[in-house]
C-alpha positions as CSV (number, residue, x, y, z in Angstrom):
1,M,7.8,11.3,85.6
2,T,5.2,8.6,85.7
3,R,2.8,7.7,88.5
4,S,3.5,4.7,90.7
5,L,2.0,1.4,89.5
6,K,0.9,0.8,93.1
7,K,-1.3,4.0,93.0
8,G,-2.7,3.4,89.5
9,P,-3.6,6.1,87.0
10,Y,-5.0,9.4,88.2
11,V,-8.6,9.8,87.1
12,D,-10.7,12.4,89.0
13,E,-13.7,10.8,90.7
14,R,-16.0,13.6,89.8
15,L,-15.1,13.3,86.1
16,I,-15.7,9.5,86.1
17,K,-19.1,10.2,87.8
18,K,-20.1,12.6,85.1
19,V,-19.1,10.1,82.4
20,L,-21.0,7.2,84.1
21,D,-24.1,9.4,84.5
22,K,-24.3,10.1,80.8
23,K,-26.0,7.7,78.4
24,P,-23.9,6.1,75.6
25,G,-24.3,8.2,72.4
26,D,-25.0,11.4,74.3
27,R,-23.3,14.1,72.3
28,S,-23.3,16.9,75.0
29,V,-19.9,18.2,76.0
30,I,-18.5,17.4,79.5
31,K,-16.6,20.6,80.5
32,T,-13.5,20.0,82.7
33,W,-10.5,21.9,84.0
34,I,-8.7,18.6,85.0
35,R,-6.0,18.3,82.3
36,A,-4.0,15.8,84.4
37,A,-6.7,13.1,84.3
38,V,-5.8,10.0,82.5
39,I,-8.2,8.8,79.7
40,S,-9.8,5.6,80.8
41,P,-11.8,3.1,78.6
42,E,-15.0,4.4,80.1
43,M,-14.3,7.9,78.5
44,V,-14.1,6.6,74.9
45,G,-16.8,8.1,72.7
46,F,-17.8,11.0,74.9
47,T,-16.8,14.6,74.1
48,F,-14.9,16.6,76.7
49,G,-14.3,20.3,76.8
50,V,-10.8,20.6,78.1
51,Y,-9.8,24.0,79.3
52,N,-6.5,25.3,78.0
53,G,-6.3,28.5,80.0
54,K,-8.4,30.6,77.6
55,I,-11.1,28.4,76.0
56,F,-12.5,24.9,76.1
57,I,-11.1,22.7,73.3
58,S,-13.3,19.7,72.3
59,V,-11.6,16.3,72.8
60,T,-13.3,13.1,71.8
61,P,-11.1,10.2,73.2
62,T,-10.6,7.2,71.0
63,E,-9.2,3.8,72.0
64,E,-5.7,4.9,70.9
65,M,-5.8,7.7,73.4
66,V,-6.4,5.5,76.5
67,G,-3.6,6.0,78.9
68,H,-2.8,9.5,77.8
69,R,-3.8,12.6,79.7
70,L,-6.6,14.9,78.6
71,G,-4.3,17.9,78.6
72,E,-2.1,16.4,75.9
73,F,-4.9,17.0,73.3
74,S,-5.6,20.6,74.4
75,P,-2.6,22.7,73.5
76,T,-2.0,25.7,75.7
77,R,0.2,27.6,73.2
78,K,-0.9,28.8,69.8
79,F,1.7,28.1,67.0
80,T,1.6,31.0,64.5
81,R,4.5,30.2,62.2
82,H,8.3,30.4,61.9
83,G,9.5,33.7,60.7
84,G,12.4,34.8,58.6
85,K,13.3,35.8,55.1
86,M,13.2,32.2,53.8
87,Q,9.7,31.6,55.2
88,K,8.4,34.8,53.5
89,E,9.8,33.6,50.2
90,M,8.2,30.2,50.5
91,E,4.8,31.8,51.4
92,T,4.9,34.3,48.4
93,A,5.8,31.4,46.1
94,A,2.9,29.4,47.4
95,K,0.5,32.3,46.9
96,Q,1.8,32.8,43.4
97,K,1.3,29.2,42.5
98,E,-2.2,29.3,43.9
99,A,-3.0,32.4,41.9
100,D,-1.7,30.8,38.7
101,A,-3.7,27.7,39.3
102,S,-6.9,29.7,39.8
103,K,-6.2,31.6,36.6
104,A,-5.7,28.4,34.7
105,A,-8.9,27.0,36.1
106,K,-10.9,30.1,35.0
107,A,-9.3,30.0,31.6
108,S,-10.3,26.4,31.1
109,D,-13.9,27.2,32.3
110,T,-14.3,29.9,29.7
111,T,-13.1,27.7,26.9
112,K,-15.5,24.9,27.9
113,K,-18.5,27.4,27.9
114,K,-17.8,28.4,24.3
């Protein structure tokens, strides 16, 4: 559910103050726990450390990100992979293909050296 247009976007005052106190081009990370804050044009170019519940994930807002929330770019769940028999077969085939490619590359290197 979106926020009322009358109220405007939610941007924490302390976060904006931290951004305005920094000099443009300053590469230090601004750590924040405020995942609900909307990215404003003043934030573009600065690096934020957005907390995901375990670690701080670096987010550098661009112009395309304006209007989105900081938490959208700091996932809270880690995707490992889909399981199942079919997935295992695909992974073993990919590993075999990679091994064959490395063998072919080694073979071509030895023929070039001679």
